[in-house]
Each structure stands twice: as C-alpha cells, then as structure tokens.
C-alpha positions in Angstrom: 0.1 1.8 -23.9 -1.8 -0.8 -21.8 -0.7 -1.7 -18.4 -2.3 -4.3 -16.1 -2.9 -3.9 -12.5 -2.3 -7.2 -10.6 -5.2 -7.3 -8.5 -8.7 -8.5 -8.7 -9.7 -5.7 -6.4 -12.1 -3.6 -8.7 -12.2 -0.5 -6.2 -8.0 -0.5 -6.7 -8.4 -0.6 -10.2 -11.0 2.2 -10.1 -8.8 4.3 -8.2 -5.5 4.3 -10.0 -7.3 4.7 -13.2 -8.7 7.8 -12.0 -5.0 9.1 -10.9 -2.6 7.4 -13.8 -4.9 7.8 -16.8 -5.2 11.7 -16.5 -1.6 11.7 -15.5 0.3 9.7 -18.3 -0.9 10.1 -22.2 -2.1 7.1 -23.9 -2.7 4.7 -21.0 -4.9 2.4 -20.4 -4.8 0.9 -17.1 -6.8 -2.8 -17.5 -7.7 -5.0 -14.5 -6.5 -8.5 -14.3 -8.5 -12.0 -14.4 -6.1 -14.5 -13.9 -4.6 -16.6 -11.1 -3.4 -15.2 -8.1 0.1 -16.2 -7.1 1.0 -17.1 -3.6 2.6 -13.7 -2.0 5.5 -15.5 -0.1 8.4 -13.1 -0.2 9.6 -11.4 2.7 9.9 -7.9 1.5 7.2 -5.7 0.0 9.2 -5.6 -3.3 9.4 -9.7 -3.5 5.6 -9.8 -2.9 5.0 -6.8 -5.3 6.8 -8.4 -7.9 5.6 -12.2 -7.4 1.7 -10.5 -8.5 3.4 -8.1 -11.2 5.5 -11.0 -13.0 2.4 -13.2 -12.7 -0.1 -10.8 -14.5 2.6 -10.0 -17.1 3.0 -13.8 -17.9 -0.6 -14.4 -18.1 -1.5 -11.3 -20.1 1.5 -10.5 -22.3 1.3 -7.0 -20.7 3.4 -4.7 -18.8 1.9 -5.3 -14.9 2.0 -3.6 -12.0 1.3 -4.5 -8.5 1.9 -2.8 -4.7 2.4 -4.4 -1.5 2.2 -2.4 1.4 2.0 -2.4 5.3 2.4 -0.6 8.5 5.7 -1.2 10.4 6.1 0.0 14.3 9.7 0.7 15.3 8.8 -0.8 18.7 7.8 -4.0 17.2 11.1 -4.3 15.3 9.2 -3.0 12.0 6.0 -5.3 12.2 3.4 -6.1 11.4 5.5 -5.1 8.4 4.4 -7.4 5.1 2.5 -9.6 7.5 -0.2 -6.4 8.0 -2.9 -7.9 6.5 -3.0 -11.0 8.1 -1.6 -9.9 11.5 -4.5 -11.1 13.5 -4.3 -14.1 11.7 -6.9 -13.6 9.0 -7.6 -10.7 6.9 -9.6 -8.8 9.0 -9.0 -5.2 9.4 -10.6 -4.9 12.9 -9.0 -7.4 14.4 -5.7 -6.5 12.9 -5.9 -3.0 14.4 -7.5 -4.2 17.7 -4.4 -6.8 17.9 -1.8 -3.9 17.1 -3.4 -1.6 20.0 -3.2 -4.2 22.5 0.6 -5.0 21.8 1.0 -1.5 22.4 -1.4 -0.8 25.4 2.0 0.0 27.7 4.0 2.0 25.0 4.4 5.6 25.7 3.2 8.0 22.7 6.9 9.1 22.4 7.7 5.2 21.1 5.0 4.5 19.0 6.9 5.5 15.8 5.5 3.8 12.9 5.3 4.3 8.9 3.1 3.1 6.3 5.3 1.5 3.4 4.2 0.9 -0.3 6.2 -0.6 -3.0 4.9 -1.1 -6.4 6.7 -3.3 -9.1 6.6 -2.5 -12.8 7.1 -5.7 -14.8 7.8 -4.7 -18.6 9.1 -8.0 -20.5 12.6 -8.2 -18.8 12.7 -5.0 -17.1 11.8 -4.8 -13.7 11.5 -1.3 -11.7 10.5 -0.6 -8.4 8.8 2.5 -6.4 8.9 2.8 -3.1 7.0 5.3 -0.5 7.0 5.9 3.2 4.6 8.0 5.3 6.1 8.4 8.7 3.8 8.9 11.9 3.2 7.3 14.9 0.3 4.7 16.1 -2.8 6.2 18.2 -3.8 4.6 21.4 -7.5 4.1 20.1 -9.3 4.0 17.0 -10.7 7.3 15.2 -12.0 8.0 12.3 -14.0 6.5 9.3 -12.4 7.7 6.0 -10.0 5.0 4.8 -9.2 1.3 5.3 -6.8 -0.9 7.1 -4.8 0.7 9.9 -5.6 4.3 9.0 -8.0 4.5 12.1 -4.8 4.1 14.4 -2.2 5.7 12.2 -1.2 9.2 13.1 1.1 11.0 10.3 3.7 13.2 11.1 3.1 16.9 11.6 -0.8 15.9 12.2 -2.9 15.0 15.5 -5.6 13.6 13.3 -5.4 9.8 12.5 -5.1 8.9 8.7 -8.9 7.9 9.1 -9.8 11.3 10.3 -7.9 13.2 7.5 -10.1 14.8 4.3 -9.3 12.0 1.6 -7.7 14.6 -0.6 -5.0 15.1 2.3 -4.5 11.7 2.9 -4.3 10.8 -1.4 -1.9 13.4 -1.5 0.4 12.9 1.3 0.1 8.9 1.8 3.0 5.9 1.1 0.6 4.8 -1.9 0.3 8.7 -3.6 4.1 8.8 -3.3 4.9 5.4 -5.2 2.3 6.0 -7.5 3.8 9.7 -8.3 7.5 8.1 -9.0 5.6 5.5 -11.2 4.1 8.8 -12.9 7.3 10.3 -13.4 8.8 7.2 -14.7 5.8 6.4 -17.2 6.4 10.1 -18.5 10.1 10.2 -18.7 
C-alpha cells in the first residue's frame, strides 16, 4: 500500500517512514511534491484535513497530514493552532521568547500546557483522524538542545526536564505525535 505524506519536509518524511514502514507490513510512505494548500482551518483537525485532502487529490493516493501545537491553559489554549507563527513568523526562537514573556509573571502551578497533534488520513471518501495529547507545563526558561519548536520550554508531566532535555528515544515514545502515530499504526494494521 502506498501512502503519501502531505508535507514537503524531508526530515518529517524520513522520521515517519522509519516508524511506519517497519510497523505496517507492505506500507510504502512516499513524499509529496504538489502545491501546498492554505492552512486556514480553525482546529488541528481542519488544518490536517486541508493538507491531506490536497495531497490525496493531487496524487490519487491515500494521504496523511498532521497539525500540532502547544496549548497553554492560562492563555485560553493559545498559541494552539497558531503555534508555528505565534511571534508573527515561523521563527522557533522568537515564538518561545514571546511565550515565555507572556508567562513571565505566572507562577509554576499555573503554567499547565499540553502538546497536541492530530493526524488526518484521507483515503477516497474516508477521512479518519488520530489525536495525541502530551500534558505538562511551560518552564520559566529555555533548556535543552534535543528537538525543535517549543521543546526547550515544555516540561512533560512526571519530568523535571524539558522535552528538549529528554533522550530522543524517551520523547519519541511519549510525545503527542508518537501517540497519534501509534493510533494510525493500529488503524492501518486492523
């Protein structure tokens, strides 16, 4: 079975190929070279579906896409679906600095947050989604060099280290994306 990943990110393709292909017999995950649709949804699911639908239509193959972000309770769930451009561009450092600035006077017990990832699978008329949540809190400063995005400021529940300080094997087994991918694998193997 061929499945297209609705992303031009070759790193994401390699990462997901390494996870999915050994876990799902006869699966070949291929890259997407078509036009990128405008992500103007108002939820992780809507944005993931926009991308997966576009890739499925362009290639004629079943397609998967994901959308993810960090939701901070005291900010009403923000930055949420706007995580990638929170500081006005797609600059991870600027995004983290803005978030830390917004929380600078907030006590540790009020810094609850969660990473959220939704994966959409579009196969003809069938549209299925899988969502993973990784609860935790926002640190008071950046720590660690493993990972990307908000990893250096996100402390997973049950840990004192940020996601960026965890060994990649631990992060990749527990993360919001790992949870969503695990659900996708179970569905594909059913």
